[in-house]
C-alpha positions, 0 to 999 in steps of 0.5 A: 777296253775298246768298246768303253773308249768307243762309247766315251767318244760317241758320247762326246761327239753327240754332246758337243756335236749337238751343242755346236749344231744348235749354235750353228742353226741359231746363228742362221735363224738370227741372220734370217731375222735380221736380213730377210726382206719380207720379214723386214717389210712386215716390221716396217709396215708395223712401224708405219701403222704406229704412226697412225695414232698421232694422226687420227687423235689430233684435233682438226686444224683451226680455221682463220678467216680474214676479210678486208673491206674494199668499201668501208662498212660504217658503224657507230664507232667508225668504219670497219677496215678488216675482220679476223675470224678464228675458229677451233672445232672439237669432236664429241667427247671421247671421239679422239680417244677412240680413234687413237685406240683403234689405230693402236690396236690395228698397229698391234695386229700388224705386230702380231702379223710380223711375229707370225711371219717371223715364226714361219720364217724360222720354220722355213730355215729349219726345214731348209737346214734339215733338207741340206743335212739329209742330202749332205749325209746321203752323199757321204753314205753313197761315197762310203758305199762306193768304197765298199763296192770297190772292195767287193770288186777287188774281192770278186776280181780276186776270186775270178783270177783264182778261177772260183768265180765268174767275171760277171760278178765284176761286171755287176759291181761295175754297173752298180758303181757307175750308177752310184758315181752318177747319183753322187754327181747329181746330188752334189749339184742338187746340194749346191742348188739347195745351199744357194736357196738357203742363202737366198732365204737368209738374204746372203750371197748365193755362194756364201759358205753353209755349214751343216753339222753332224747330226740333227737334234731330235727330242725323244718322244717323251720329251716332246709330248706337249700339253695342249697348245694354247693357241689363244696366245699364238700371234696369228690368232692374237692378230685377229683379237686385236683387229676385233677390238679395233673394229669395236672401237671403230663402231664407237667412233662411228657413233660419236661422229654422228654427234655434234662437233662443238666449236669455240672461236673469236671474231676480231674487227679493226675499226677506224676512228670517226672524224665527223664525230667523237662518240664514246669508244670512238675507233675501238676495235671489236672483239666477239667470242663465238660458239658453234655447233655442227649439225650431223643431220645426214645420217646415212654415212654414220649408220653405214660406218657403224654397220661396216664396223660391225660386219668387220667384227664378224669377219674378224671372229670368223677368220679367227675361228677358221685359222684356229681350226686350221692350226689345230688340224696342222697340229694333229697332222704334225704330231702324227708326222713326228710320231711316225718319224720316231717309230721309223727311226727305231725300225731302221736302227733295228733293221740296219743292225740285222742287215749288217749282220746278214751282210757279214755272213753273206760276204764271208759265205761268198769268200768261202764259195757258199753264197751267191755274189748277187745276194751280197750286192743286193744286201749291200744295196738294201743297207744303203737304202735303209740308211738313206731312209733313216736320214729321210725319217730324221729329216721329217722328224726334225721338220715336224718338230720345227712345225710344232715349235712354230705352233707353240709360238707365243705372242710378245709385247712390242719392244721400242728398243728393238 
């Protein structure tokens, strides 16, 4: 009956505890996404990049020339008093569209950079959370072990009083206890430091409360066996794809800017009436439509701009290939780390069970004067070491899982309502 109750309670703790832990971590991820200044800066740069398109896709400003004659220029219809010239230049067909497209693509690249930075931030939060978990649980283990050492001290002291054991056993326990107490104090200091670092990552006050739940959720190996990750959809690579398309548009822009610009305008002259004669249309103002064409005869700058765009395309392709290889290498290493962590967890579980059995036998043997107390202490410390190694393996497995989640990040579309 007791075993059945224990199983039910364990199930409830795992089910509800894991659910709470997941919710707690999701809360920290949301806070980091909203508060982290580096991530906010990346998003602000993206928003600034969005404003490039209306700038480059606009027509050149029209020019207005006003001429006032200090000395009247006489015409057949009268003297010219003033002259107004208005001209609007138009780039070659498709130039403005190509500029807008290039600007939009560069803004898209900045958005993908923001997504990649957000994914990396989430990984850093999960990693820091796992380190906090490991240290907090290690302290708990050592505090529990301190209670065990206290019980060993009482046992050895009792046997000394009865004359069946040496006082040296009590001294041995005291030495180990003093070391354990100091380690716990140092780890408490380290825990406070880690919590402050965690809060800085979330851009919160350093002394804000940090809640760490009872367990880290590790997917079973079978559940985490991923299909080959589609890195083409990863924001880091999508960024280079957008940059490549933007440089292709810039090459097109360089070609079109090497073509003539067309201008349309009007020339308006104010004519005063003649007083010495009265010809037909005397004093009528003159209006003259105008058409102009730019002459892009200095070709070096256009050829250089086109060549620059081609080289930047090559650089984007090379950067993408290099980063994809890096991501593939990170993926293989992370899968190894995840697999290693799972195997170590299984090993430590088996060793802890066997060590506890052996420890019970040693304690019982010492009580019956058949076992050396030094072996009891050594086995107890071995069990503590195995438990701390298990915590480290769990932390490493969780960090590897978080890295895989980052590698599996997929690109998103920009949401204007975000």
